[in-house]
N, CA, C, O and the ligand as a Tripos MOL2 file, in Angstrom:
@<TRIPOS>MOLECULE
protein
  225   223    57     0     0
PROTEIN
NO_CHARGES

@<TRIPOS>ATOM
      1 N           0.8490   -1.2530   -0.0010 N.3       1 MET1
      2 CA          0.0100    0.0190    0.0010 C.3       1 MET1
      3 C           0.9040    1.2400    0.0110 C.2       1 MET1
      4 O           1.7360    1.3990    0.9050 O.2       1 MET1
      5 N           0.7350    2.1290   -1.0070 N.am      2 PRO2
      6 CA          1.5600    3.3380   -1.0800 C.3       2 PRO2
      7 C           1.2420    4.2790    0.0240 C.2       2 PRO2
      8 O           0.1300    4.3380    0.5470 O.2       2 PRO2
      9 N           2.2930    5.0370    0.3700 N.am      3 CYS3
     10 CA          2.1720    6.0260    1.4340 C.3       3 CYS3
     11 C           2.1000    7.4200    0.7830 C.2       3 CYS3
     12 O           2.6440    7.6520   -0.2970 O.2       3 CYS3
     13 N           1.4290    8.3090    1.4580 N.am      4 LEU4
     14 CA          1.4050    9.7130    1.0040 C.3       4 LEU4
     15 C           2.6930   10.4060    1.5280 C.2       4 LEU4
     16 O           3.0510   10.3010    2.7010 O.2       4 LEU4
     17 N           3.3370   11.0880    0.6350 N.am      5 TYR5
     18 CA          4.5170   11.8910    1.0640 C.3       5 TYR5
     19 C           4.3120   13.3040    0.7460 C.2       5 TYR5
     20 O           3.6470   13.6050   -0.2460 O.2       5 TYR5
     21 N           4.8530   14.2400    1.5390 N.am      6 ILE6
     22 CA          4.7640   15.6760    1.3170 C.3       6 ILE6
     23 C           6.1200   16.1620    0.9710 C.2       6 ILE6
     24 O           7.0780   15.9310    1.7090 O.2       6 ILE6
     25 N           6.2310   16.8720   -0.2050 N.am      7 CYS7
     26 CA          7.5140   17.4320   -0.6150 C.3       7 CYS7
     27 C           8.0410   18.4060    0.3630 C.2       7 CYS7
     28 O           7.2950   19.2610    0.8410 O.2       7 CYS7
     29 N           9.3440   18.3170    0.6990 N.am      8 GLY8
     30 CA          9.9330   19.2600    1.5880 C.3       8 GLY8
     31 C          10.1790   20.6360    0.9410 C.2       8 GLY8
     32 O          10.4670   21.6050    1.6430 O.2       8 GLY8
     33 N          10.0680   20.7210   -0.3770 N.am      9 GLU9
     34 CA         10.3370   21.9380   -1.0730 C.3       9 GLU9
     35 C           9.0440   22.7540   -1.4030 C.2       9 GLU9
     36 O           8.8590   23.9020   -1.0010 O.2       9 GLU9
     37 N           8.1740   22.0480   -2.1710 N.am     10 CYS10
     38 CA          7.0210   22.7500   -2.6740 C.3      10 CYS10
     39 C           5.7480   22.3150   -1.9700 C.2      10 CYS10
     40 O           4.7080   22.9170   -2.2390 O.2      10 CYS10
     41 N           5.7390   21.3340   -1.1030 N.am     11 GLY11
     42 CA          4.6350   20.9630   -0.2940 C.3      11 GLY11
     43 C           3.5730   20.1260   -1.0280 C.2      11 GLY11
     44 O           2.4820   19.9140   -0.4990 O.2      11 GLY11
     45 N           3.8740   19.6750   -2.1860 N.am     12 ALA12
     46 CA          2.9650   18.8390   -3.0330 C.3      12 ALA12
     47 C           2.8690   17.4570   -2.3570 C.2      12 ALA12
     48 O           3.8270   16.9890   -1.7410 O.2      12 ALA12
     49 N           1.7210   16.8300   -2.4820 N.am     13 GLU13
     50 CA          1.5580   15.5070   -1.9350 C.3      13 GLU13
     51 C           1.6370   14.4880   -3.0200 C.2      13 GLU13
     52 O           0.9840   14.6620   -4.0490 O.2      13 GLU13
     53 N           2.3960   13.4270   -2.8630 N.am     14 HIS14
     54 CA          2.4930   12.3970   -3.8330 C.3      14 HIS14
     55 C           2.4400   11.0050   -3.1830 C.2      14 HIS14
     56 O           2.9760   10.7720   -2.1000 O.2      14 HIS14
     57 N           1.7670   10.0930   -3.9000 N.am     15 GLU15
     58 CA          1.8270    8.6960   -3.5070 C.3      15 GLU15
     59 C           3.1140    8.0940   -4.0300 C.2      15 GLU15
     60 O           3.3830    8.1680   -5.2290 O.2      15 GLU15
     61 N           3.9170    7.4990   -3.1600 N.am     16 ILE16
     62 CA          5.1490    6.8270   -3.5810 C.3      16 ILE16
     63 C           5.1350    5.3540   -3.1700 C.2      16 ILE16
     64 O           5.0610    5.0120   -1.9900 O.2      16 ILE16
     65 N           5.2060    4.5140   -4.1750 N.am     17 LYS17
     66 CA          5.1820    3.1180   -3.9100 C.3      17 LYS17
     67 C           6.5620    2.7120   -3.3840 C.2      17 LYS17
     68 O           7.5760    3.3800   -3.5870 O.2      17 LYS17
     69 N           6.5260    1.5370   -2.6760 N.am     18 PRO18
     70 CA          7.7430    1.1280   -1.9890 C.3      18 PRO18
     71 C           9.0140    1.0300   -2.9190 C.2      18 PRO18
     72 O          10.1220    1.3140   -2.4620 O.2      18 PRO18
     73 N           8.8540    0.6440   -4.1660 N.am     19 LYS19
     74 CA         10.0220    0.4950   -5.0580 C.3      19 LYS19
     75 C          10.3210    1.7400   -5.8390 C.2      19 LYS19
     76 O          11.3000    1.7460   -6.5850 O.2      19 LYS19
     77 N           9.5690    2.7730   -5.7250 N.am     20 GLU20
     78 CA          9.8240    3.9730   -6.4350 C.3      20 GLU20
     79 C          10.8200    4.8210   -5.6140 C.2      20 GLU20
     80 O          10.8430    4.7620   -4.3850 O.2      20 GLU20
     81 N          11.6470    5.6180   -6.3400 N.am     21 PRO21
     82 CA         12.5580    6.5240   -5.6310 C.3      21 PRO21
     83 C          11.7480    7.6320   -4.9500 C.2      21 PRO21
     84 O          10.7430    8.0880   -5.4950 O.2      21 PRO21
     85 N          12.1860    8.0690   -3.7510 N.am     22 VAL22
     86 CA         11.5480    9.1220   -3.0230 C.3      22 VAL22
     87 C          11.9170   10.4180   -3.6960 C.2      22 VAL22
     88 O          13.0290   10.9120   -3.5140 O.2      22 VAL22
     89 N          11.0240   10.9740   -4.4580 N.am     23 LYS23
     90 CA         11.3310   12.1950   -5.2090 C.3      23 LYS23
     91 C          10.0150   12.8520   -5.5030 C.2      23 LYS23
     92 O           9.0300   12.1900   -5.8320 O.2      23 LYS23
     93 N          10.0010   14.2280   -5.3760 N.am     24 CYS24
     94 CA          8.8500   14.9740   -5.7370 C.3      24 CYS24
     95 C           8.6520   14.9390   -7.2610 C.2      24 CYS24
     96 O           9.5850   15.1670   -8.0310 O.2      24 CYS24
     97 N           7.3840   14.6400   -7.6780 N.am     25 LYS25
     98 CA          7.0950   14.5620   -9.1250 C.3      25 LYS25
     99 C           6.9150   15.9170   -9.7300 C.2      25 LYS25
    100 O           6.9390   16.0410  -10.9550 O.2      25 LYS25
    101 N           6.7320   16.9550   -8.9240 N.am     26 ASP26
    102 CA          6.6060   18.3490   -9.3950 C.3      26 ASP26
    103 C           7.9110   19.0270   -9.6040 C.2      26 ASP26
    104 O           8.1960   19.5380  -10.6870 O.2      26 ASP26
    105 N           8.7550   19.0380   -8.5160 N.am     27 CYS27
    106 CA          9.9640   19.8520   -8.5520 C.3      27 CYS27
    107 C          11.2280   18.9520   -8.4430 C.2      27 CYS27
    108 O          12.3380   19.4850   -8.4660 O.2      27 CYS27
    109 N          11.1060   17.7040   -8.3340 N.am     28 THR28
    110 CA         12.1770   16.7040   -8.2750 C.3      28 THR28
    111 C          13.0050   16.8170   -6.9850 C.2      28 THR28
    112 O          14.0690   16.2060   -6.8950 O.2      28 THR28
    113 N          12.5620   17.5540   -6.0250 N.am     29 TYR29
    114 CA         13.2220   17.5880   -4.7280 C.3      29 TYR29
    115 C          13.1900   16.2140   -4.1050 C.2      29 TYR29
    116 O          12.1890   15.5070   -4.2240 O.2      29 TYR29
    117 N          14.2740   15.8110   -3.4370 N.am     30 ARG30
    118 CA         14.3740   14.4760   -2.9500 C.3      30 ARG30
    119 C          14.1230   14.2500   -1.4350 C.2      30 ARG30
    120 O          14.2760   13.1340   -0.9380 O.2      30 ARG30
    121 N          13.7530   15.2750   -0.7480 N.am     31 ILE31
    122 CA         13.4080   15.1190    0.6400 C.3      31 ILE31
    123 C          11.8900   15.1380    0.7670 C.2      31 ILE31
    124 O          11.2870   16.1820    0.5190 O.2      31 ILE31
    125 N          11.2360   14.0310    1.1410 N.am     32 MET32
    126 CA          9.8190   13.9180    1.2570 C.3      32 MET32
    127 C           9.4910   13.5570    2.6560 C.2      32 MET32
    128 O          10.1820   12.7280    3.2480 O.2      32 MET32
    129 N           8.4750   14.1330    3.2180 N.am     33 TYR33
    130 CA          8.0090   13.8280    4.5530 C.3      33 TYR33
    131 C           6.8640   12.7960    4.4440 C.2      33 TYR33
    132 O           5.9830   12.9580    3.6000 O.2      33 TYR33
    133 N           6.8610   11.7870    5.2420 N.am     34 LYS34
    134 CA          5.7340   10.8610    5.2860 C.3      34 LYS34
    135 C           4.5440   11.5950    5.9320 C.2      34 LYS34
    136 O           4.6780   12.2750    6.9490 O.2      34 LYS34
    137 N           3.3940   11.4270    5.3040 N.am     35 LYS35
    138 CA          2.2780   12.1820    5.8440 C.3      35 LYS35
    139 C           1.8620   11.6500    7.2150 C.2      35 LYS35
    140 O           1.5910   12.4410    8.1190 O.2      35 LYS35
    141 N           1.8060   10.3470    7.3860 N.am     36 ARG36
    142 CA          1.4830    9.8090    8.7220 C.3      36 ARG36
    143 C           2.7690    9.5860    9.4430 C.2      36 ARG36
    144 O           3.2590    8.4620    9.5470 O.2      36 ARG36
    145 N           3.2970   10.6240    9.9240 N.am     37 THR37
    146 CA          4.6460   10.5360   10.5580 C.3      37 THR37
    147 C           4.4800   10.8480   12.0440 C.2      37 THR37
    148 O           3.4790   11.4340   12.4570 O.2      37 THR37
    149 N           5.4660   10.4520   12.8380 N.am     38 ASP38
    150 CA          5.4840   10.8860   14.1790 C.3      38 ASP38
    151 C           6.6900   11.8320   14.3310 C.2      38 ASP38
    152 O           7.4900   12.0230   13.4150 O.2      38 ASP38
    153 N           6.7720   12.4110   15.5410 N.am     39 LYS39
    154 CA          7.8190   13.4500   15.7140 C.3      39 LYS39
    155 C           9.2740   12.9260   15.5890 C.2      39 LYS39
    156 O          10.1730   13.6550   15.1700 O.2      39 LYS39
    157 N           9.4760   11.6510   15.9610 N.am     40 SER40
    158 CA         10.8060   11.0920   15.9720 C.3      40 SER40
    159 C          11.2750   10.9350   14.4720 C.2      40 SER40
    160 O          12.4430   11.1750   14.1660 O.2      40 SER40
    161 N          10.4050   10.5570   13.6100 N.am     41 ILE41
    162 CA         10.6930   10.3810   12.1890 C.3      41 ILE41
    163 C          10.9680   11.7860   11.5260 C.2      41 ILE41
    164 O          11.8530   11.9660   10.6890 O.2      41 ILE41
    165 N          10.1480   12.7200   11.9730 N.am     42 TYR42
    166 CA         10.2880   14.0640   11.5090 C.3      42 TYR42
    167 C          11.7010   14.7040   11.8360 C.2      42 TYR42
    168 O          12.3570   15.3860   11.0490 O.2      42 TYR42
    169 N          12.0410   14.3830   13.0710 N.am     43 ILE43
    170 CA         13.3450   14.8800   13.5250 C.3      43 ILE43
    171 C          14.5300   14.1890   12.7320 C.2      43 ILE43
    172 O          15.5340   14.8080   12.3800 O.2      43 ILE43
    173 N          14.3290   12.9420   12.5060 N.am     44 TYR44
    174 CA         15.2720   12.1400   11.7700 C.3      44 TYR44
    175 C          15.4770   12.7800   10.3670 C.2      44 TYR44
    176 O          16.6030   12.9660    9.9060 O.2      44 TYR44
    177 N          14.3610   13.1000    9.7280 N.am     45 LEU45
    178 CA         14.4160   13.7280    8.3980 C.3      45 LEU45
    179 C          15.1900   15.0630    8.4510 C.2      45 LEU45
    180 O          16.0090   15.3540    7.5790 O.2      45 LEU45
    181 N          14.9150   15.8470    9.4740 N.am     46 ILE46
    182 CA         15.5850   17.1510    9.6190 C.3      46 ILE46
    183 C          17.1330   16.9540    9.6680 C.2      46 ILE46
    184 O          17.8950   17.7070    9.0630 O.2      46 ILE46
    185 N          17.5700   15.8580   10.4510 N.am     47 ILE47
    186 CA         18.9720   15.5510   10.5100 C.3      47 ILE47
    187 C          19.5080   15.2120    9.1260 C.2      47 ILE47
    188 O          20.5780   15.6690    8.7240 O.2      47 ILE47
    189 N          18.7240   14.3820    8.3930 N.am     48 LEU48
    190 CA         19.1320   13.9990    7.0630 C.3      48 LEU48
    191 C          19.4080   15.1950    6.1780 C.2      48 LEU48
    192 O          20.4210   15.2720    5.4830 O.2      48 LEU48
    193 N          18.4360   16.1560    6.2330 N.am     49 ILE49
    194 CA         18.5090   17.3680    5.4100 C.3      49 ILE49
    195 C          19.7940   18.1310    5.7910 C.2      49 ILE49
    196 O          20.4680   18.7060    4.9380 O.2      49 ILE49
    197 N          20.0980   18.1170    7.0500 N.am     50 HIS50
    198 CA         21.3320   18.8110    7.5620 C.3      50 HIS50
    199 C          22.5350   18.1590    6.9530 C.2      50 HIS50
    200 O          23.4700   18.8380    6.5270 O.2      50 HIS50
    201 N          22.5250   16.8270    6.9040 N.am     51 HIS51
    202 CA         23.6580   16.1260    6.2890 C.3      51 HIS51
    203 C          23.8090   16.4570    4.8160 C.2      51 HIS51
    204 O          24.9040   16.7410    4.3310 O.2      51 HIS51
    205 N          22.6690   16.4130    4.1070 N.am     52 PHE52
    206 CA         22.6840   16.7420    2.6710 C.3      52 PHE52
    207 C          23.2070   18.1300    2.4370 C.2      52 PHE52
    208 O          23.9730   18.3250    1.4940 O.2      52 PHE52
    209 N          22.8520   19.0810    3.2120 N.am     53 SER53
    210 CA         23.2440   20.4880    2.9390 C.3      53 SER53
    211 C          24.7230   20.6250    3.2460 C.2      53 SER53
    212 O          25.3780   21.4870    2.6610 O.2      53 SER53
    213 N          25.2690   19.8270    4.1230 N.am     54 ASN54
    214 CA         26.7060   19.8750    4.3490 C.3      54 ASN54
    215 C          27.5050   19.3100    3.2400 C.2      54 ASN54
    216 O          28.6250   19.7470    2.9750 O.2      54 ASN54
    217 N          26.9100   18.2860    2.5480 N.am     55 MET55
    218 CA         27.5720   17.6040    1.3840 C.3      55 MET55
    219 C          27.6190   18.4450    0.1320 C.2      55 MET55
    220 O          28.5710   18.3750   -0.6450 O.2      55 MET55
    221 N          26.5880   19.2380   -0.0560 N.am     56 ILE56
    222 CA         26.4500   20.0210   -1.3180 C.3      56 ILE56
    223 C          27.5020   21.1880   -1.3560 C.2      56 ILE56
    224 O          27.5460   21.9490   -2.3230 O.2      56 ILE56
    225 ZN          8.0710   19.4090   -4.7810 Zn       57 ZN57
@<TRIPOS>BOND
     1     1     2 1
     2     2     3 1
     3     3     4 2
     4     3     5 am
     5     5     6 1
     6     6     7 1
     7     7     8 2
     8     7     9 am
     9     9    10 1
    10    10    11 1
    11    11    12 2
    12    11    13 am
    13    13    14 1
    14    14    15 1
    15    15    16 2
    16    15    17 am
    17    17    18 1
    18    18    19 1
    19    19    20 2
    20    19    21 am
    21    21    22 1
    22    22    23 1
    23    23    24 2
    24    23    25 am
    25    25    26 1
    26    26    27 1
    27    27    28 2
    28    27    29 am
    29    29    30 1
    30    30    31 1
    31    31    32 2
    32    31    33 am
    33    33    34 1
    34    34    35 1
    35    35    36 2
    36    35    37 am
    37    37    38 1
    38    38    39 1
    39    39    40 2
    40    39    41 am
    41    41    42 1
    42    42    43 1
    43    43    44 2
    44    43    45 am
    45    45    46 1
    46    46    47 1
    47    47    48 2
    48    47    49 am
    49    49    50 1
    50    50    51 1
    51    51    52 2
    52    51    53 am
    53    53    54 1
    54    54    55 1
    55    55    56 2
    56    55    57 am
    57    57    58 1
    58    58    59 1
    59    59    60 2
    60    59    61 am
    61    61    62 1
    62    62    63 1
    63    63    64 2
    64    63    65 am
    65    65    66 1
    66    66    67 1
    67    67    68 2
    68    67    69 am
    69    69    70 1
    70    70    71 1
    71    71    72 2
    72    71    73 am
    73    73    74 1
    74    74    75 1
    75    75    76 2
    76    75    77 am
    77    77    78 1
    78    78    79 1
    79    79    80 2
    80    79    81 am
    81    81    82 1
    82    82    83 1
    83    83    84 2
    84    83    85 am
    85    85    86 1
    86    86    87 1
    87    87    88 2
    88    87    89 am
    89    89    90 1
    90    90    91 1
    91    91    92 2
    92    91    93 am
    93    93    94 1
    94    94    95 1
    95    95    96 2
    96    95    97 am
    97    97    98 1
    98    98    99 1
    99    99   100 2
   100    99   101 am
   101   101   102 1
   102   102   103 1
   103   103   104 2
   104   103   105 am
   105   105   106 1
   106   106   107 1
   107   107   108 2
   108   107   109 am
   109   109   110 1
   110   110   111 1
   111   111   112 2
   112   111   113 am
   113   113   114 1
   114   114   115 1
   115   115   116 2
   116   115   117 am
   117   117   118 1
   118   118   119 1
   119   119   120 2
   120   119   121 am
   121   121   122 1
   122   122   123 1
   123   123   124 2
   124   123   125 am
   125   125   126 1
   126   126   127 1
   127   127   128 2
   128   127   129 am
   129   129   130 1
   130   130   131 1
   131   131   132 2
   132   131   133 am
   133   133   134 1
   134   134   135 1
   135   135   136 2
   136   135   137 am
   137   137   138 1
   138   138   139 1
   139   139   140 2
   140   139   141 am
   141   141   142 1
   142   142   143 1
   143   143   144 2
   144   143   145 am
   145   145   146 1
   146   146   147 1
   147   147   148 2
   148   147   149 am
   149   149   150 1
   150   150   151 1
   151   151   152 2
   152   151   153 am
   153   153   154 1
   154   154   155 1
   155   155   156 2
   156   155   157 am
   157   157   158 1
   158   158   159 1
   159   159   160 2
   160   159   161 am
   161   161   162 1
   162   162   163 1
   163   163   164 2
   164   163   165 am
   165   165   166 1
   166   166   167 1
   167   167   168 2
   168   167   169 am
   169   169   170 1
   170   170   171 1
   171   171   172 2
   172   171   173 am
   173   173   174 1
   174   174   175 1
   175   175   176 2
   176   175   177 am
   177   177   178 1
   178   178   179 1
   179   179   180 2
   180   179   181 am
   181   181   182 1
   182   182   183 1
   183   183   184 2
   184   183   185 am
   185   185   186 1
   186   186   187 1
   187   187   188 2
   188   187   189 am
   189   189   190 1
   190   190   191 1
   191   191   192 2
   192   191   193 am
   193   193   194 1
   194   194   195 1
   195   195   196 2
   196   195   197 am
   197   197   198 1
   198   198   199 1
   199   199   200 2
   200   199   201 am
   201   201   202 1
   202   202   203 1
   203   203   204 2
   204   203   205 am
   205   205   206 1
   206   206   207 1
   207   207   208 2
   208   207   209 am
   209   209   210 1
   210   210   211 1
   211   211   212 2
   212   211   213 am
   213   213   214 1
   214   214   215 1
   215   215   216 2
   216   215   217 am
   217   217   218 1
   218   218   219 1
   219   219   220 2
   220   219   221 am
   221   221   222 1
   222   222   223 1
   223   223   224 2
@<TRIPOS>SUBSTRUCTURE
     1 MET1         2 RESIDUE 1 A MET
     2 PRO2         6 RESIDUE 1 A PRO
     3 CYS3        10 RESIDUE 1 A CYS
     4 LEU4        14 RESIDUE 1 A LEU
     5 TYR5        18 RESIDUE 1 A TYR
     6 ILE6        22 RESIDUE 1 A ILE
     7 CYS7        26 RESIDUE 1 A CYS
     8 GLY8        30 RESIDUE 1 A GLY
     9 GLU9        34 RESIDUE 1 A GLU
    10 CYS10       38 RESIDUE 1 A CYS
    11 GLY11       42 RESIDUE 1 A GLY
    12 ALA12       46 RESIDUE 1 A ALA
    13 GLU13       50 RESIDUE 1 A GLU
    14 HIS14       54 RESIDUE 1 A HIS
    15 GLU15       58 RESIDUE 1 A GLU
    16 ILE16       62 RESIDUE 1 A ILE
    17 LYS17       66 RESIDUE 1 A LYS
    18 PRO18       70 RESIDUE 1 A PRO
    19 LYS19       74 RESIDUE 1 A LYS
    20 GLU20       78 RESIDUE 1 A GLU
    21 PRO21       82 RESIDUE 1 A PRO
    22 VAL22       86 RESIDUE 1 A VAL
    23 LYS23       90 RESIDUE 1 A LYS
    24 CYS24       94 RESIDUE 1 A CYS
    25 LYS25       98 RESIDUE 1 A LYS
    26 ASP26      102 RESIDUE 1 A ASP
    27 CYS27      106 RESIDUE 1 A CYS
    28 THR28      110 RESIDUE 1 A THR
    29 TYR29      114 RESIDUE 1 A TYR
    30 ARG30      118 RESIDUE 1 A ARG
    31 ILE31      122 RESIDUE 1 A ILE
    32 MET32      126 RESIDUE 1 A MET
    33 TYR33      130 RESIDUE 1 A TYR
    34 LYS34      134 RESIDUE 1 A LYS
    35 LYS35      138 RESIDUE 1 A LYS
    36 ARG36      142 RESIDUE 1 A ARG
    37 THR37      146 RESIDUE 1 A THR
    38 ASP38      150 RESIDUE 1 A ASP
    39 LYS39      154 RESIDUE 1 A LYS
    40 SER40      158 RESIDUE 1 A SER
    41 ILE41      162 RESIDUE 1 A ILE
    42 TYR42      166 RESIDUE 1 A TYR
    43 ILE43      170 RESIDUE 1 A ILE
    44 TYR44      174 RESIDUE 1 A TYR
    45 LEU45      178 RESIDUE 1 A LEU
    46 ILE46      182 RESIDUE 1 A ILE
    47 ILE47      186 RESIDUE 1 A ILE
    48 LEU48      190 RESIDUE 1 A LEU
    49 ILE49      194 RESIDUE 1 A ILE
    50 HIS50      198 RESIDUE 1 A HIS
    51 HIS51      202 RESIDUE 1 A HIS
    52 PHE52      206 RESIDUE 1 A PHE
    53 SER53      210 RESIDUE 1 A SER
    54 ASN54      214 RESIDUE 1 A ASN
    55 MET55      218 RESIDUE 1 A MET
    56 ILE56      222 RESIDUE 1 A ILE
    57 ZN57       225 GROUP 0 **** ****
């Protein structure tokens, strides 16, 4: 069952199936938030974004 993800850049909602790459279909941004998320996962994603921004 696909999950709804919210784009971290443009806020668009997309269904992403388990084998699909996590990527916004509107703006191709690669950080997506799970819609049914809890705070610990949200914080984990923030840490991931921090790592990515250090790498770029
Ligand atoms: Zn987007």
